[in-house]
mmJSON file of the N, C-alpha and C atoms, coordinates in Angstrom:
{"data_MODEL":{"atom_site":{
"group_PDB":["ATOM","ATOM","ATOM","ATOM","ATOM","ATOM","ATOM","ATOM","ATOM","ATOM","ATOM","ATOM","ATOM","ATOM","ATOM","ATOM","ATOM","ATOM","ATOM","ATOM","ATOM","ATOM","ATOM","ATOM","ATOM","ATOM","ATOM","ATOM","ATOM","ATOM","ATOM","ATOM","ATOM","ATOM","ATOM","ATOM","ATOM","ATOM","ATOM","ATOM","ATOM","ATOM","ATOM","ATOM","ATOM","ATOM","ATOM","ATOM","ATOM","ATOM","ATOM","ATOM","ATOM","ATOM","ATOM","ATOM","ATOM","ATOM","ATOM","ATOM","ATOM","ATOM","ATOM","ATOM","ATOM","ATOM","ATOM","ATOM","ATOM","ATOM","ATOM","ATOM","ATOM","ATOM","ATOM","ATOM","ATOM","ATOM","ATOM","ATOM","ATOM","ATOM","ATOM","ATOM","ATOM","ATOM","ATOM","ATOM","ATOM","ATOM","ATOM","ATOM","ATOM","ATOM","ATOM","ATOM","ATOM","ATOM","ATOM","ATOM","ATOM","ATOM","ATOM","ATOM","ATOM","ATOM","ATOM","ATOM","ATOM","ATOM","ATOM","ATOM","ATOM","ATOM","ATOM","ATOM","ATOM","ATOM","ATOM","ATOM","ATOM","ATOM","ATOM","ATOM","ATOM","ATOM","ATOM","ATOM","ATOM","ATOM","ATOM","ATOM","ATOM","ATOM","ATOM","ATOM","ATOM","ATOM","ATOM","ATOM","ATOM","ATOM","ATOM","ATOM","ATOM","ATOM","ATOM","ATOM","ATOM","ATOM","ATOM","ATOM","ATOM","ATOM","ATOM","ATOM","ATOM","ATOM","ATOM","ATOM","ATOM","ATOM","ATOM","ATOM","ATOM","ATOM","ATOM","ATOM","ATOM","ATOM","ATOM","ATOM","ATOM","ATOM","ATOM","ATOM","ATOM","ATOM","ATOM","ATOM","ATOM","ATOM","ATOM","ATOM","ATOM","ATOM","ATOM","ATOM","ATOM","ATOM","ATOM","ATOM","ATOM","ATOM","ATOM","ATOM","ATOM","ATOM","ATOM","ATOM","ATOM","ATOM","ATOM","ATOM","ATOM","ATOM","ATOM","ATOM","ATOM","ATOM","ATOM","ATOM","ATOM","ATOM","ATOM","ATOM","ATOM","ATOM","ATOM","ATOM","ATOM","ATOM","ATOM","ATOM","ATOM","ATOM","ATOM","ATOM"],
"id":[1,2,3,4,5,6,7,8,9,10,11,12,13,14,15,16,17,18,19,20,21,22,23,24,25,26,27,28,29,30,31,32,33,34,35,36,37,38,39,40,41,42,43,44,45,46,47,48,49,50,51,52,53,54,55,56,57,58,59,60,61,62,63,64,65,66,67,68,69,70,71,72,73,74,75,76,77,78,79,80,81,82,83,84,85,86,87,88,89,90,91,92,93,94,95,96,97,98,99,100,101,102,103,104,105,106,107,108,109,110,111,112,113,114,115,116,117,118,119,120,121,122,123,124,125,126,127,128,129,130,131,132,133,134,135,136,137,138,139,140,141,142,143,144,145,146,147,148,149,150,151,152,153,154,155,156,157,158,159,160,161,162,163,164,165,166,167,168,169,170,171,172,173,174,175,176,177,178,179,180,181,182,183,184,185,186,187,188,189,190,191,192,193,194,195,196,197,198,199,200,201,202,203,204,205,206,207,208,209,210,211,212,213,214,215,216,217,218,219,220,221,222,223,224,225,226,227,228],
"type_symbol":["N","C","C","N","C","C","N","C","C","N","C","C","N","C","C","N","C","C","N","C","C","N","C","C","N","C","C","N","C","C","N","C","C","N","C","C","N","C","C","N","C","C","N","C","C","N","C","C","N","C","C","N","C","C","N","C","C","N","C","C","N","C","C","N","C","C","N","C","C","N","C","C","N","C","C","N","C","C","N","C","C","N","C","C","N","C","C","N","C","C","N","C","C","N","C","C","N","C","C","N","C","C","N","C","C","N","C","C","N","C","C","N","C","C","N","C","C","N","C","C","N","C","C","N","C","C","N","C","C","N","C","C","N","C","C","N","C","C","N","C","C","N","C","C","N","C","C","N","C","C","N","C","C","N","C","C","N","C","C","N","C","C","N","C","C","N","C","C","N","C","C","N","C","C","N","C","C","N","C","C","N","C","C","N","C","C","N","C","C","N","C","C","N","C","C","N","C","C","N","C","C","N","C","C","N","C","C","N","C","C","N","C","C","N","C","C","N","C","C","N","C","C","N","C","C","N","C","C"],
"label_atom_id":["N","CA","C","N","CA","C","N","CA","C","N","CA","C","N","CA","C","N","CA","C","N","CA","C","N","CA","C","N","CA","C","N","CA","C","N","CA","C","N","CA","C","N","CA","C","N","CA","C","N","CA","C","N","CA","C","N","CA","C","N","CA","C","N","CA","C","N","CA","C","N","CA","C","N","CA","C","N","CA","C","N","CA","C","N","CA","C","N","CA","C","N","CA","C","N","CA","C","N","CA","C","N","CA","C","N","CA","C","N","CA","C","N","CA","C","N","CA","C","N","CA","C","N","CA","C","N","CA","C","N","CA","C","N","CA","C","N","CA","C","N","CA","C","N","CA","C","N","CA","C","N","CA","C","N","CA","C","N","CA","C","N","CA","C","N","CA","C","N","CA","C","N","CA","C","N","CA","C","N","CA","C","N","CA","C","N","CA","C","N","CA","C","N","CA","C","N","CA","C","N","CA","C","N","CA","C","N","CA","C","N","CA","C","N","CA","C","N","CA","C","N","CA","C","N","CA","C","N","CA","C","N","CA","C","N","CA","C","N","CA","C","N","CA","C","N","CA","C","N","CA","C","N","CA","C","N","CA","C","N","CA","C","N","CA","C"],
"label_alt_id":[null,null,null,null,null,null,null,null,null,null,null,null,null,null,null,null,null,null,null,null,null,null,null,null,null,null,null,null,null,null,null,null,null,null,null,null,null,null,null,null,null,null,null,null,null,null,null,null,null,null,null,null,null,null,null,null,null,null,null,null,null,null,null,null,null,null,null,null,null,null,null,null,null,null,null,null,null,null,null,null,null,null,null,null,null,null,null,null,null,null,null,null,null,null,null,null,null,null,null,null,null,null,null,null,null,null,null,null,null,null,null,null,null,null,null,null,null,null,null,null,null,null,null,null,null,null,null,null,null,null,null,null,null,null,null,null,null,null,null,null,null,null,null,null,null,null,null,null,null,null,null,null,null,null,null,null,null,null,null,null,null,null,null,null,null,null,null,null,null,null,null,null,null,null,null,null,null,null,null,null,null,null,null,null,null,null,null,null,null,null,null,null,null,null,null,null,null,null,null,null,null,null,null,null,null,null,null,null,null,null,null,null,null,null,null,null,null,null,null,null,null,null,null,null,null,null,null,null],
"label_comp_id":["UNK","UNK","UNK","UNK","UNK","UNK","UNK","UNK","UNK","UNK","UNK","UNK","UNK","UNK","UNK","UNK","UNK","UNK","UNK","UNK","UNK","UNK","UNK","UNK","UNK","UNK","UNK","UNK","UNK","UNK","UNK","UNK","UNK","UNK","UNK","UNK","UNK","UNK","UNK","UNK","UNK","UNK","UNK","UNK","UNK","UNK","UNK","UNK","UNK","UNK","UNK","UNK","UNK","UNK","UNK","UNK","UNK","UNK","UNK","UNK","UNK","UNK","UNK","UNK","UNK","UNK","UNK","UNK","UNK","UNK","UNK","UNK","UNK","UNK","UNK","UNK","UNK","UNK","UNK","UNK","UNK","UNK","UNK","UNK","UNK","UNK","UNK","UNK","UNK","UNK","UNK","UNK","UNK","UNK","UNK","UNK","UNK","UNK","UNK","UNK","UNK","UNK","UNK","UNK","UNK","UNK","UNK","UNK","UNK","UNK","UNK","UNK","UNK","UNK","UNK","UNK","UNK","UNK","UNK","UNK","UNK","UNK","UNK","UNK","UNK","UNK","UNK","UNK","UNK","UNK","UNK","UNK","UNK","UNK","UNK","UNK","UNK","UNK","UNK","UNK","UNK","UNK","UNK","UNK","UNK","UNK","UNK","UNK","UNK","UNK","UNK","UNK","UNK","UNK","UNK","UNK","UNK","UNK","UNK","UNK","UNK","UNK","UNK","UNK","UNK","UNK","UNK","UNK","UNK","UNK","UNK","UNK","UNK","UNK","UNK","UNK","UNK","UNK","UNK","UNK","UNK","UNK","UNK","UNK","UNK","UNK","UNK","UNK","UNK","UNK","UNK","UNK","UNK","UNK","UNK","UNK","UNK","UNK","UNK","UNK","UNK","UNK","UNK","UNK","UNK","UNK","UNK","UNK","UNK","UNK","UNK","UNK","UNK","UNK","UNK","UNK","UNK","UNK","UNK","UNK","UNK","UNK","UNK","UNK","UNK","UNK","UNK","UNK"],
"label_asym_id":["A","A","A","A","A","A","A","A","A","A","A","A","A","A","A","A","A","A","A","A","A","A","A","A","A","A","A","A","A","A","A","A","A","A","A","A","A","A","A","A","A","A","A","A","A","A","A","A","A","A","A","A","A","A","A","A","A","A","A","A","A","A","A","A","A","A","A","A","A","A","A","A","A","A","A","A","A","A","A","A","A","A","A","A","A","A","A","A","A","A","A","A","A","A","A","A","A","A","A","A","A","A","A","A","A","A","A","A","A","A","A","A","A","A","A","A","A","A","A","A","A","A","A","A","A","A","A","A","A","A","A","A","A","A","A","A","A","A","A","A","A","A","A","A","A","A","A","A","A","A","A","A","A","A","A","A","A","A","A","A","A","A","A","A","A","A","A","A","A","A","A","A","A","A","A","A","A","A","A","A","A","A","A","A","A","A","A","A","A","A","A","A","A","A","A","A","A","A","A","A","A","A","A","A","A","A","A","A","A","A","A","A","A","A","A","A","A","A","A","A","A","A","A","A","A","A","A","A"],
"label_entity_id":["1","1","1","1","1","1","1","1","1","1","1","1","1","1","1","1","1","1","1","1","1","1","1","1","1","1","1","1","1","1","1","1","1","1","1","1","1","1","1","1","1","1","1","1","1","1","1","1","1","1","1","1","1","1","1","1","1","1","1","1","1","1","1","1","1","1","1","1","1","1","1","1","1","1","1","1","1","1","1","1","1","1","1","1","1","1","1","1","1","1","1","1","1","1","1","1","1","1","1","1","1","1","1","1","1","1","1","1","1","1","1","1","1","1","1","1","1","1","1","1","1","1","1","1","1","1","1","1","1","1","1","1","1","1","1","1","1","1","1","1","1","1","1","1","1","1","1","1","1","1","1","1","1","1","1","1","1","1","1","1","1","1","1","1","1","1","1","1","1","1","1","1","1","1","1","1","1","1","1","1","1","1","1","1","1","1","1","1","1","1","1","1","1","1","1","1","1","1","1","1","1","1","1","1","1","1","1","1","1","1","1","1","1","1","1","1","1","1","1","1","1","1","1","1","1","1","1","1"],
"label_seq_id":[1,1,1,2,2,2,3,3,3,4,4,4,5,5,5,6,6,6,7,7,7,8,8,8,9,9,9,10,10,10,11,11,11,12,12,12,13,13,13,14,14,14,15,15,15,16,16,16,17,17,17,18,18,18,19,19,19,20,20,20,21,21,21,22,22,22,23,23,23,24,24,24,25,25,25,26,26,26,27,27,27,28,28,28,29,29,29,30,30,30,31,31,31,32,32,32,33,33,33,34,34,34,35,35,35,36,36,36,37,37,37,38,38,38,39,39,39,40,40,40,41,41,41,42,42,42,43,43,43,44,44,44,45,45,45,46,46,46,47,47,47,48,48,48,49,49,49,50,50,50,51,51,51,52,52,52,53,53,53,54,54,54,55,55,55,56,56,56,57,57,57,58,58,58,59,59,59,60,60,60,61,61,61,62,62,62,63,63,63,64,64,64,65,65,65,66,66,66,67,67,67,68,68,68,69,69,69,70,70,70,71,71,71,72,72,72,73,73,73,74,74,74,75,75,75,76,76,76],
"pdbx_PDB_ins_code":[null,null,null,null,null,null,null,null,null,null,null,null,null,null,null,null,null,null,null,null,null,null,null,null,null,null,null,null,null,null,null,null,null,null,null,null,null,null,null,null,null,null,null,null,null,null,null,null,null,null,null,null,null,null,null,null,null,null,null,null,null,null,null,null,null,null,null,null,null,null,null,null,null,null,null,null,null,null,null,null,null,null,null,null,null,null,null,null,null,null,null,null,null,null,null,null,null,null,null,null,null,null,null,null,null,null,null,null,null,null,null,null,null,null,null,null,null,null,null,null,null,null,null,null,null,null,null,null,null,null,null,null,null,null,null,null,null,null,null,null,null,null,null,null,null,null,null,null,null,null,null,null,null,null,null,null,null,null,null,null,null,null,null,null,null,null,null,null,null,null,null,null,null,null,null,null,null,null,null,null,null,null,null,null,null,null,null,null,null,null,null,null,null,null,null,null,null,null,null,null,null,null,null,null,null,null,null,null,null,null,null,null,null,null,null,null,null,null,null,null,null,null,null,null,null,null,null,null],
"Cartn_x":[27.835,27.882,28.904,28.545,29.435,30.241,31.403,32.267,32.711,32.813,33.402,34.782,35.811,37.185,37.719,38.089,38.601,40.064,40.602,41.986,42.968,42.695,43.598,43.362,42.571,42.256,41.24,40.583,39.485,38.343,37.812,36.706,35.411,34.387,33.078,32.085,31.455,30.46,29.209,28.704,27.533,26.309,25.199,23.92,23.466,23.653,23.315,24.011,24.025,24.513,23.837,23.579,22.959,23.401,23.872,24.393,25.538,25.442,26.476,25.993,25.062,24.562,25.001,25.628,26.118,25.442,24.914,24.163,24.892,25.125,25.754,24.96,25.135,24.469,25.52,25.203,26.108,25.378,26.051,25.407,25.392,26.312,26.347,27.012,26.928,27.451,28.972,29.652,31.114,31.53,30.814,31.103,30.826,29.772,29.45,30.566,31.063,32.164,33.406,33.705,34.867,34.719,33.523,33.267,33.388,32.821,32.904,34.352,35.195,36.616,37.323,36.866,37.486,37.028,35.842,35.263,35.722,37.028,37.604,37.711,37.847,38.021,39.241,40.34,41.568,41.397,40.575,40.413,39.336,38.514,37.443,37.655,38.842,39.12,39.075,39.489,39.367,38.966,37.91,37.407,37.132,37.011,36.692,35.446,34.521,33.355,33.59,33.638,33.78,32.436,32.005,30.756,30.929,29.888,29.942,30.201,29.797,29.961,31.303,32.167,33.486,33.828,34.769,35.225,34.945,34.664,34.406,35.12,35.857,36.535,35.589,35.535,34.664,35.55,35.406,36.183,35.261,35.755,35.047,33.843,33.665,32.53,32.949,32.066,32.277,31.172,31.532,30.552,29.636,28.349,27.386,26.681,26.717,26.084,25.867,25.534,25.238,23.812,22.989,21.609,21.536,20.93,20.831,19.374,19.077,17.754,17.907,17.366,17.46,16.286,16.6,15.572,15.527,14.371,14.211,13.726,14.51,14.179,13.549,12.487,11.842,11.605,12.076,11.893,10.603,9.819,8.526,8.631],
"Cartn_y":[90.63,89.553,88.523,87.278,86.186,85.699,85.12,84.542,83.166,82.273,80.958,81.005,80.719,80.774,79.349,78.928,77.57,77.489,76.283,76.047,76.852,77.006,77.753,79.264,79.712,81.129,81.709,80.857,81.312,81.777,82.971,83.511,83.429,82.854,82.719,83.495,84.508,85.298,84.456,84.449,83.648,84.53,84.08,84.746,84.43,83.16,82.703,81.367,80.942,79.598,79.16,77.874,77.297,75.852,75.472,74.115,73.885,72.838,72.557,72.863,73.8,74.234,75.675,75.904,77.226,77.653,78.883,79.376,80.576,80.528,81.628,81.891,83.064,83.423,83.428,82.75,82.659,83.27,84.17,84.93,84.222,83.287,82.638,81.265,80.491,79.129,79.09,80.121,80.162,80.246,81.052,81.134,79.797,79.11,77.805,76.802,76.774,75.868,76.179,77.457,77.867,77.432,77.597,77.2,75.684,74.923,73.461,72.988,73.669,73.311,73.558,74.551,74.892,73.984,73.393,72.623,71.16,70.973,69.628,69.178,67.89,67.373,67.996,68.131,68.69,70.161,70.884,72.314,72.626,71.636,71.866,71.093,70.504,69.724,70.621,71.863,72.851,74.179,74.776,76.038,76.975,78.241,79.243,79.992,80.2,81.04,82.35,83.442,84.773,85.472,86.031,86.793,87.963,88.76,89.915,89.493,88.277,87.81,87.129,87.038,86.454,85.399,84.546,83.473,82.117,81.154,79.79,78.845,77.889,76.896,75.73,75.29,74.186,73.068,71.859,70.711,69.516,68.524,67.253,67.233,68.256,68.249,67.716,67.022,66.542,67.123,67.557,68.088,66.961,67.092,66.073,66.434,67.69,68.098,69.593,70.065,71.472,71.552,72.325,72.519,73.842,73.808,75.003,75.401,76.634,77.2,78.326,78.14,79.163,80.117,81.395,82.417,83.196,83.333,84.129,85.51,86.507,87.875,88.553,89.237,89.958,91.381,92.3,93.712,94.196,94.906,95.414,96.903],
"Cartn_z":[97.239,96.26,96.723,96.644,97.047,95.858,96.162,95.132,95.572,94.611,94.817,94.19,94.98,94.5,94.443,93.239,93.032,93.438,93.441,93.852,93.008,91.707,90.821,90.874,91.849,92.093,91.111,90.312,89.468,90.359,90.097,90.88,90.078,90.701,90.067,90.914,90.314,91.048,91.252,92.474,92.811,92.967,92.408,92.655,94.066,94.441,95.782,96.019,97.247,97.569,98.851,98.929,100.115,100.204,101.38,101.548,100.577,99.796,98.797,97.382,97.252,95.947,95.711,94.569,94.208,92.909,92.877,91.725,91.132,89.824,89.107,87.828,87.261,86.007,84.905,83.817,82.672,81.48,80.782,79.714,78.361,78.143,76.829,76.949,75.869,75.898,75.976,75.479,75.581,77.056,77.848,79.28,79.967,79.541,80.107,79.832,78.604,78.258,79.077,79.252,80.033,81.496,82.033,83.42,83.588,82.659,82.746,82.706,81.922,81.855,83.188,83.951,85.231,86.369,86.264,87.369,87.351,87.371,87.418,88.875,89.083,90.447,91.123,90.37,90.94,91.331,90.587,90.828,91.868,92.201,93.175,94.474,94.649,95.862,97.094,96.95,98.023,97.384,97.923,97.391,98.563,98.248,99.261,98.816,99.736,99.472,100.215,99.449,100.031,99.958,101.072,101.098,102.056,102.178,103.078,104.524,104.866,106.246,106.494,105.478,105.683,104.647,105.014,104.127,104.763,103.896,104.346,103.387,103.922,103.094,102.862,101.599,101.209,100.67,101.235,100.769,100.614,99.904,99.821,98.904,98.066,97.147,95.789,95.135,93.769,92.903,91.719,90.776,90.328,90.591,90.194,88.906,88.551,87.311,87.293,86.131,85.934,85.413,86.083,85.649,84.902,83.729,82.902,82.771,83.119,82.906,81.899,80.719,79.68,79.814,79.809,79.904,78.602,78.049,76.841,77.278,76.932,77.29,76.074,76.283,75.186,75.632,74.853,75.159,74.518,75.26,74.745,74.567],
"occupancy":[1.0,1.0,1.0,1.0,1.0,1.0,1.0,1.0,1.0,1.0,1.0,1.0,1.0,1.0,1.0,1.0,1.0,1.0,1.0,1.0,1.0,1.0,1.0,1.0,1.0,1.0,1.0,1.0,1.0,1.0,1.0,1.0,1.0,1.0,1.0,1.0,1.0,1.0,1.0,1.0,1.0,1.0,1.0,1.0,1.0,1.0,1.0,1.0,1.0,1.0,1.0,1.0,1.0,1.0,1.0,1.0,1.0,1.0,1.0,1.0,1.0,1.0,1.0,1.0,1.0,1.0,1.0,1.0,1.0,1.0,1.0,1.0,1.0,1.0,1.0,1.0,1.0,1.0,1.0,1.0,1.0,1.0,1.0,1.0,1.0,1.0,1.0,1.0,1.0,1.0,1.0,1.0,1.0,1.0,1.0,1.0,1.0,1.0,1.0,1.0,1.0,1.0,1.0,1.0,1.0,1.0,1.0,1.0,1.0,1.0,1.0,1.0,1.0,1.0,1.0,1.0,1.0,1.0,1.0,1.0,1.0,1.0,1.0,1.0,1.0,1.0,1.0,1.0,1.0,1.0,1.0,1.0,1.0,1.0,1.0,1.0,1.0,1.0,1.0,1.0,1.0,1.0,1.0,1.0,1.0,1.0,1.0,1.0,1.0,1.0,1.0,1.0,1.0,1.0,1.0,1.0,1.0,1.0,1.0,1.0,1.0,1.0,1.0,1.0,1.0,1.0,1.0,1.0,1.0,1.0,1.0,1.0,1.0,1.0,1.0,1.0,1.0,1.0,1.0,1.0,1.0,1.0,1.0,1.0,1.0,1.0,1.0,1.0,1.0,1.0,1.0,1.0,1.0,1.0,1.0,1.0,1.0,1.0,1.0,1.0,1.0,1.0,1.0,1.0,1.0,1.0,1.0,1.0,1.0,1.0,1.0,1.0,1.0,1.0,1.0,1.0,1.0,1.0,1.0,1.0,1.0,1.0,1.0,1.0,1.0,1.0,1.0,1.0],
"B_iso_or_equiv":[0.0,0.0,0.0,0.0,0.0,0.0,0.0,0.0,0.0,0.0,0.0,0.0,0.0,0.0,0.0,0.0,0.0,0.0,0.0,0.0,0.0,0.0,0.0,0.0,0.0,0.0,0.0,0.0,0.0,0.0,0.0,0.0,0.0,0.0,0.0,0.0,0.0,0.0,0.0,0.0,0.0,0.0,0.0,0.0,0.0,0.0,0.0,0.0,0.0,0.0,0.0,0.0,0.0,0.0,0.0,0.0,0.0,0.0,0.0,0.0,0.0,0.0,0.0,0.0,0.0,0.0,0.0,0.0,0.0,0.0,0.0,0.0,0.0,0.0,0.0,0.0,0.0,0.0,0.0,0.0,0.0,0.0,0.0,0.0,0.0,0.0,0.0,0.0,0.0,0.0,0.0,0.0,0.0,0.0,0.0,0.0,0.0,0.0,0.0,0.0,0.0,0.0,0.0,0.0,0.0,0.0,0.0,0.0,0.0,0.0,0.0,0.0,0.0,0.0,0.0,0.0,0.0,0.0,0.0,0.0,0.0,0.0,0.0,0.0,0.0,0.0,0.0,0.0,0.0,0.0,0.0,0.0,0.0,0.0,0.0,0.0,0.0,0.0,0.0,0.0,0.0,0.0,0.0,0.0,0.0,0.0,0.0,0.0,0.0,0.0,0.0,0.0,0.0,0.0,0.0,0.0,0.0,0.0,0.0,0.0,0.0,0.0,0.0,0.0,0.0,0.0,0.0,0.0,0.0,0.0,0.0,0.0,0.0,0.0,0.0,0.0,0.0,0.0,0.0,0.0,0.0,0.0,0.0,0.0,0.0,0.0,0.0,0.0,0.0,0.0,0.0,0.0,0.0,0.0,0.0,0.0,0.0,0.0,0.0,0.0,0.0,0.0,0.0,0.0,0.0,0.0,0.0,0.0,0.0,0.0,0.0,0.0,0.0,0.0,0.0,0.0,0.0,0.0,0.0,0.0,0.0,0.0,0.0,0.0,0.0,0.0,0.0,0.0],
"pdbx_formal_charge":[null,null,null,null,null,null,null,null,null,null,null,null,null,null,null,null,null,null,null,null,null,null,null,null,null,null,null,null,null,null,null,null,null,null,null,null,null,null,null,null,null,null,null,null,null,null,null,null,null,null,null,null,null,null,null,null,null,null,null,null,null,null,null,null,null,null,null,null,null,null,null,null,null,null,null,null,null,null,null,null,null,null,null,null,null,null,null,null,null,null,null,null,null,null,null,null,null,null,null,null,null,null,null,null,null,null,null,null,null,null,null,null,null,null,null,null,null,null,null,null,null,null,null,null,null,null,null,null,null,null,null,null,null,null,null,null,null,null,null,null,null,null,null,null,null,null,null,null,null,null,null,null,null,null,null,null,null,null,null,null,null,null,null,null,null,null,null,null,null,null,null,null,null,null,null,null,null,null,null,null,null,null,null,null,null,null,null,null,null,null,null,null,null,null,null,null,null,null,null,null,null,null,null,null,null,null,null,null,null,null,null,null,null,null,null,null,null,null,null,null,null,null,null,null,null,null,null,null],
"auth_seq_id":[1,1,1,2,2,2,3,3,3,4,4,4,5,5,5,6,6,6,7,7,7,8,8,8,9,9,9,10,10,10,11,11,11,12,12,12,13,13,13,14,14,14,15,15,15,16,16,16,17,17,17,18,18,18,19,19,19,20,20,20,21,21,21,22,22,22,23,23,23,24,24,24,25,25,25,26,26,26,27,27,27,28,28,28,29,29,29,30,30,30,31,31,31,32,32,32,33,33,33,34,34,34,35,35,35,36,36,36,37,37,37,38,38,38,39,39,39,40,40,40,41,41,41,42,42,42,43,43,43,44,44,44,45,45,45,46,46,46,47,47,47,48,48,48,49,49,49,50,50,50,51,51,51,52,52,52,53,53,53,54,54,54,55,55,55,56,56,56,57,57,57,58,58,58,59,59,59,60,60,60,61,61,61,62,62,62,63,63,63,64,64,64,65,65,65,66,66,66,67,67,67,68,68,68,69,69,69,70,70,70,71,71,71,72,72,72,73,73,73,74,74,74,75,75,75,76,76,76],
"auth_comp_id":["UNK","UNK","UNK","UNK","UNK","UNK","UNK","UNK","UNK","UNK","UNK","UNK","UNK","UNK","UNK","UNK","UNK","UNK","UNK","UNK","UNK","UNK","UNK","UNK","UNK","UNK","UNK","UNK","UNK","UNK","UNK","UNK","UNK","UNK","UNK","UNK","UNK","UNK","UNK","UNK","UNK","UNK","UNK","UNK","UNK","UNK","UNK","UNK","UNK","UNK","UNK","UNK","UNK","UNK","UNK","UNK","UNK","UNK","UNK","UNK","UNK","UNK","UNK","UNK","UNK","UNK","UNK","UNK","UNK","UNK","UNK","UNK","UNK","UNK","UNK","UNK","UNK","UNK","UNK","UNK","UNK","UNK","UNK","UNK","UNK","UNK","UNK","UNK","UNK","UNK","UNK","UNK","UNK","UNK","UNK","UNK","UNK","UNK","UNK","UNK","UNK","UNK","UNK","UNK","UNK","UNK","UNK","UNK","UNK","UNK","UNK","UNK","UNK","UNK","UNK","UNK","UNK","UNK","UNK","UNK","UNK","UNK","UNK","UNK","UNK","UNK","UNK","UNK","UNK","UNK","UNK","UNK","UNK","UNK","UNK","UNK","UNK","UNK","UNK","UNK","UNK","UNK","UNK","UNK","UNK","UNK","UNK","UNK","UNK","UNK","UNK","UNK","UNK","UNK","UNK","UNK","UNK","UNK","UNK","UNK","UNK","UNK","UNK","UNK","UNK","UNK","UNK","UNK","UNK","UNK","UNK","UNK","UNK","UNK","UNK","UNK","UNK","UNK","UNK","UNK","UNK","UNK","UNK","UNK","UNK","UNK","UNK","UNK","UNK","UNK","UNK","UNK","UNK","UNK","UNK","UNK","UNK","UNK","UNK","UNK","UNK","UNK","UNK","UNK","UNK","UNK","UNK","UNK","UNK","UNK","UNK","UNK","UNK","UNK","UNK","UNK","UNK","UNK","UNK","UNK","UNK","UNK","UNK","UNK","UNK","UNK","UNK","UNK"],
"auth_asym_id":["A","A","A","A","A","A","A","A","A","A","A","A","A","A","A","A","A","A","A","A","A","A","A","A","A","A","A","A","A","A","A","A","A","A","A","A","A","A","A","A","A","A","A","A","A","A","A","A","A","A","A","A","A","A","A","A","A","A","A","A","A","A","A","A","A","A","A","A","A","A","A","A","A","A","A","A","A","A","A","A","A","A","A","A","A","A","A","A","A","A","A","A","A","A","A","A","A","A","A","A","A","A","A","A","A","A","A","A","A","A","A","A","A","A","A","A","A","A","A","A","A","A","A","A","A","A","A","A","A","A","A","A","A","A","A","A","A","A","A","A","A","A","A","A","A","A","A","A","A","A","A","A","A","A","A","A","A","A","A","A","A","A","A","A","A","A","A","A","A","A","A","A","A","A","A","A","A","A","A","A","A","A","A","A","A","A","A","A","A","A","A","A","A","A","A","A","A","A","A","A","A","A","A","A","A","A","A","A","A","A","A","A","A","A","A","A","A","A","A","A","A","A","A","A","A","A","A","A"],
"auth_atom_id":["N","CA","C","N","CA","C","N","CA","C","N","CA","C","N","CA","C","N","CA","C","N","CA","C","N","CA","C","N","CA","C","N","CA","C","N","CA","C","N","CA","C","N","CA","C","N","CA","C","N","CA","C","N","CA","C","N","CA","C","N","CA","C","N","CA","C","N","CA","C","N","CA","C","N","CA","C","N","CA","C","N","CA","C","N","CA","C","N","CA","C","N","CA","C","N","CA","C","N","CA","C","N","CA","C","N","CA","C","N","CA","C","N","CA","C","N","CA","C","N","CA","C","N","CA","C","N","CA","C","N","CA","C","N","CA","C","N","CA","C","N","CA","C","N","CA","C","N","CA","C","N","CA","C","N","CA","C","N","CA","C","N","CA","C","N","CA","C","N","CA","C","N","CA","C","N","CA","C","N","CA","C","N","CA","C","N","CA","C","N","CA","C","N","CA","C","N","CA","C","N","CA","C","N","CA","C","N","CA","C","N","CA","C","N","CA","C","N","CA","C","N","CA","C","N","CA","C","N","CA","C","N","CA","C","N","CA","C","N","CA","C","N","CA","C","N","CA","C","N","CA","C","N","CA","C","N","CA","C","N","CA","C","N","CA","C"],
"pdbx_PDB_model_num":[1,1,1,1,1,1,1,1,1,1,1,1,1,1,1,1,1,1,1,1,1,1,1,1,1,1,1,1,1,1,1,1,1,1,1,1,1,1,1,1,1,1,1,1,1,1,1,1,1,1,1,1,1,1,1,1,1,1,1,1,1,1,1,1,1,1,1,1,1,1,1,1,1,1,1,1,1,1,1,1,1,1,1,1,1,1,1,1,1,1,1,1,1,1,1,1,1,1,1,1,1,1,1,1,1,1,1,1,1,1,1,1,1,1,1,1,1,1,1,1,1,1,1,1,1,1,1,1,1,1,1,1,1,1,1,1,1,1,1,1,1,1,1,1,1,1,1,1,1,1,1,1,1,1,1,1,1,1,1,1,1,1,1,1,1,1,1,1,1,1,1,1,1,1,1,1,1,1,1,1,1,1,1,1,1,1,1,1,1,1,1,1,1,1,1,1,1,1,1,1,1,1,1,1,1,1,1,1,1,1,1,1,1,1,1,1,1,1,1,1,1,1,1,1,1,1,1,1]
}}}
């Protein structure tokens, strides 16, 4: 499992990442609000991606938006 580590050492578990797109799963709107509060320009100026293959430093990215896909789960 990969992690995105922000400048303030906040760790965000990633489902996947490719290029400058990072995908995570959020279980509720409270987690979404907390994540949006952390993704400031100052906190994302330098980030680290940790994965099984090692660490990679990511710089120069600006948050352009958050895409939300809501999934309705139904148990049968």
